[in-house]
N, C-alpha and C positions, 0 to 999 in steps of 0.2 A: 317330293315324296320319297320315302325310303325305298330301297330295293324291295320289290314286292315278291318275295320268294313265294132284327129283323124288323129293325125299323130305325128311323131317324131319331137321334137323340140331340136335344139342345140343352144348354146350360146357362144359368145366370150366375156368374162368379163375381162377388163384390170385392174380394181382396185376395192377394196371393199368399198372404201369411195366415196360417191357421188361427182362427179366432176362438175356437172352441176346443176343449181338450177331449177329443174323441179319437182314441187310438185303435183304428181298424188294423187288421192284420195285413202285413205285407204279402203280396201275392194273391189276395182275395180277388175273385172275379168281379170286374166292374161291368155294368150293363154293356152288352156288345154293340158294335157299330155295324150297320147294315152293309157297309162296303169293306171295311178293314177287319171286321170280325172281333175276335177275342181280345179284350183289354185286361190288364192286371193292375192292381192298385199298388203304388209305391209311396208310402207316407213320407212326409218331411222328416228330416233327421232328428228334430228336436235341438235344444240348445247345445248339446254336446257334439253335434256334427258327426262326421265319419272321417277316417284317415284316408286321404287320397294320395296316390303314389305308391312307391314300393320301398321297403326297408333296404338299407345298404347291403344286408347279407342275402338278399334274394338272388337266386342263381340266374345269371344271364340277364340281369335287369338293364334297362336303358339308362343313359346318362342324363335324361331330362325328366326323371320321375321322383325328384326330391319330395318327401312327404310333407303334407300340411293338413291341418284340421279344417274341414270344409263343412260349414253349416248350410243346409238346404232348407229353405222355408216353404217350398211349394210341394203340395201333395200332387202326385202324378197318376194318370191312367196311361199305361205303357202298352203298346202293341206287343202281343205275346211273341210274335216273330217279325221279321222284316216284311216290307211291302212286297207282295207277290205280283207276278204278271197278270193274274186274274183280277186282283184288286185294281191294278192300273187300268186294265181293260174295262172293268165295271165303271170306274170313275170317268173314263174317257167317253163312254157311251152317254153319260149324263152331262159331262162337261167337255164338249168336243174341242175346246181350245187347248186342252192338254196335249202336248206333243205325243207322237207315236211311241210305244214301248221301245226303249233304246237297247234292250237286252241283246247281247252278242250271243246268238244261239249256238255258235260253235263251242262256247264255254258253258252251255246250259244243257240239262237233260232233255229239254224241250217241253217239259210239263208246265202247265199254267200255274201250278203251285210252286214252281221254282221262284226264288226271289228275283225281283227286278235287279238288273246289274248294268253297269256301263253308263249309268246316269250321272249327269253333272250335279254339283251342289245346288246350282240354280234351279234345276228341274225338280229337285226334292222340295225346295222352298215353294215353287209354284204349285206342285201337287198338294202340298199341305194347305195352302190358301184355297185352292179349288175344292178340296175335300171339305174344308170348314164351311165354305159357302154352300156347298151342296147339302150339308147336314144341318144348316141353320145355325151354325156357330159363328162367333166373332173371330174374324181373321186375325192372325198374329203378325203378319209380315207387311211392311210398308216401305216405300221408297224415300220417305222424308222423316226427319227426326221428331216432328210433331205428330207423326202417325195419323195422317189424314188421307194419304194416297195409298191404298192397298196394292200389294203386288198382284199383278195379273199377267195374262199372256202377252201383253203389249210392253211391259216394262220390267220383267223379272230378271233380265240380264243387265244389272246396273253396277256402277262402281261401288256403291254402298247401299245396304239394305238395313232395316231396323226391325227389331222384334219387340212386341208387347207381350211380356211374359205373364201378365195378369189376364190376358184374353183367354177365353175358354176354348178356342179352336186348336187345331192340330199344328204342331211345330216339330222341328228337330230337337232332340235333347241337347242340353249343354254338355260339354265334356265331363264336368263333375257329375251331372245327373246320370250320364251313361256309365261311368265307372261305378257309381253308387248302386244302380239297379243290376249291373252285371255282377258285382261282388255279392249282392243280396245278403249282407251281413257277415260275409266271410272276410278273412284277413290274409289268407295265403296267396300264392301265385295265381290260383284259379278258384272258381266258385265251387269246385269239387276237389276233394282231397286226392292228391296224386303222389303217393309216397315214393314212387320211382323217379320223380323229377329231380334233377340235380344239374350241376355244372357240366357233368359228363354226358347227360342224356338230353339236355335242353335243345340241342340241334341235331340229334340222332333220329332219323325217321324210320327206324326199323319197325316192322310190324309187331304189334303186341307189346312193345316196350313200355308204353304208358296207357294201360288198359282203362283206367278211370277217366283219363282225359279223352280217350277215344270214345267213351260212352256219351260225352256231351258235345263233342266238337268234330267238325270236318277240318282236318289239317294235314300237313305233310303229303298232300296229294294221295291220301289213302283211298279216296273215292274217285280217283281219276281226275283229269284236267277239266272238271266241270263243277257247276253248282248242282244242288240236289233239291227236291221238294223240301220246303221249310218244315221245321218241327219234327224231323225224323230222328233226331238225337234227343237224349234225355234233357230235362229242364234243369235250371239252377234252383236254389232253395225258394225263390219267389215265383216259380212256375214259368219263368221266361226262357225261351229257347233260342239257340244259335247266338248266344252272347259271346261265345269264343269261336273263332274260326268261321268257316263258311264264307262270309263276305265281310270286308271292311265296311263300316257304317259311318256315313257323314254325321258330324255334329255341327252345332251352330257356331262354335267358337272360332275366332281367329287363333291360329297356333302361336303360342308364346311361352315365356318362362312362367312357372308357377309363382304364386305369392310367397313372400319370404316368411310370413306368419299366417295365423288363422285368417280365414276369409268367409264371407257369407254370399251365397249365390254368385260366385265368381264365374264370369262368362267370357274370359279371355281378354286380351288387350283391345284397344280401339282399332277399328277397321283402318286399313291402309291399302291403297290400290295395289293389286298384285300379291296381296298377303295370302298365306296358306290357310286353309280351313282344316280343322282336326278330323281325323279318321280314327275309329276305334273298332277293335275286335279282330283285325287282320283277316286273311282269307285262306281258302282251302289249300293253297300251295305252300304256305310258310310253315316253319317248324314251331315247336312248342313254345320257345322263348318269345315268339311274336304274338302269341294269343293269350298271354297273361292278362289278368284283370287290369294291370297298370300300364300296359304297353301303349305307347302313343305313336301315331302316324300322322301324316299330313299330305295335302295336295292342294294345288290352286283350284279354285271353285269350278273352272271350266273343264277340269280333267274328266276324261272318259277312260274307264279301265274295267275289264270284265270281272275284276275282283272287288268292285265297289258297289254297294247298295245303300239302303237306309231303312230305319224304322222311325215311327213318329210317336209323340207323347202329347198329352193334354194336361194343362193345369186344372185341377178339380178340387172340390170340397171333400171333407172327410166323411161324408155320409151320402147315401143315395137310395133311390127308389128302385125296387126290383119288380113290383107288380101292384096292381090295384084291383080289388075284388068287391063286387056289389051284386046282390041278387036282382035288383031292378034297374040300377043305374039312373034312378029318377031323382030330381032335386028334392031335398027334404028327407031322403032315406039314408040308411047307414052304408058305409063302405069301410073296407080295411086296406090300409096302405102298408105293404110289406117292403122291407128294405134293410139297410145296414146303418148302424151308428146313430139312431135317433136318441133323443133325450128321453129319460123315463119320467120326466115331469111335464105334463101336458101344457103347463104355463110357459115352458121354455121353447116348445115346438110351435111353429105357426104353419098352417097348411093353407094353400091357396088353390082354388079351382078357377083358373083364369085369374081374374082380378078380385074374385070373391073369397073372403076368408071363411074357412070351415071351422065348426066347433069340434073339439077333440074331447072324447069321453074317457079314453084310456091310452096310455103310452108305454111301450117297452122299447128296448133298443132295436128290435126288429119289426115292430108293427105299431101302427097308429089306428085307433078306432075313431072314425070321423063321421059327421053328418054332412052330406053334400049340400052346399048352400041353397036355400029355397029360391033365391033370386038368380041362381046360376042359369044362363041361357042354354037352350037345348043345342045339341051338336057337339062337335069335338072341342074340348078345352085342354089346356095344358096344366098339369098339377105339379106343384113344387112344395118342398118342405124348407122352411127357413129356420135356422138356429143362429141366434146372434146376428152377425153381419154376413153369414154365408148362406147360400142357397144350393139345394140339390139340383141335379139335372132335371129338366122338364120331362114329364111323363104324359103321353097323350091319353085322354079318357073321353069317351062319348057319353054325354048326358042325354037321357031319353025323355 
């Protein structure tokens, strides 16, 4: 590693590549998770991709940031902040095989809304799988290349692990995904414009020197030798917080050289025993040059350090349900499904209450007027909207 200066949601995802042309807005609120809270939507890049890395002229850039065009084909739901101590505690209460919170309290404010820190890469992977299992999602991580043995508390420290990126569960972002949502459409050194940043100020920690950067990031030890409650700084253009500074965040990738040309869903070189895993964002002690959008860091996966934490993402579809309203909730009566990104053609949308297909009388991009299927059984069912080969997250609904 470089010197370190309100309810359960399930999803059925049939493909990782967007199959319908539904352009939701980056930063839109995705339905929240009962344990990790607010999620934000980050759409796939489209065929043009985004430019990863930093230009040669960027002040104080690293030597391993050669630019390339990176096409990302997966839509993401991204945690608005890093995993907090409260999130860890809530999951551990439900999944007691999760190890104790590893946070080094000497470097924490002591708040349960502080980010978890000092965790290994392996622990981040384990938490992701346990969270997926708890929320009824398909786990992403496995100990075998055929993806039949899921990672759990008995096997998570392994020489090699494998990720199913099409699964709907929680996972670490790839390095490319992390830079993409940290940049949030920007191309400068940071996701906020900082006109005072230059080769003469990039390592200067004087108070007030970089006010715009100060508004979005904990860095240069301006907040003391500790982490702070998450989300107390301003967000980036996609409403994601703490993407610069505060804590270095684990990514999935093995650290390595970038591709020489354009790439699609690049996730680092093949695993090798003892290989470094990528860290992004750097932490509260380092100067401005280390918290740039393109800055890369690395550590072996068993590393514990108080400046390291993580946030999780999910691979999701480009449309989702936000609410279902019905006066009687009885089979054979009308209901309104509210959400984001539906087709305006009732013949292109398909709605299921459990396994029963519902009739659609009217469709807009934000609502579907449906009839609850007459043969729908009473009790809780899960509702989903299907467009093409993609399905929305499941939404619980009680038929009376």
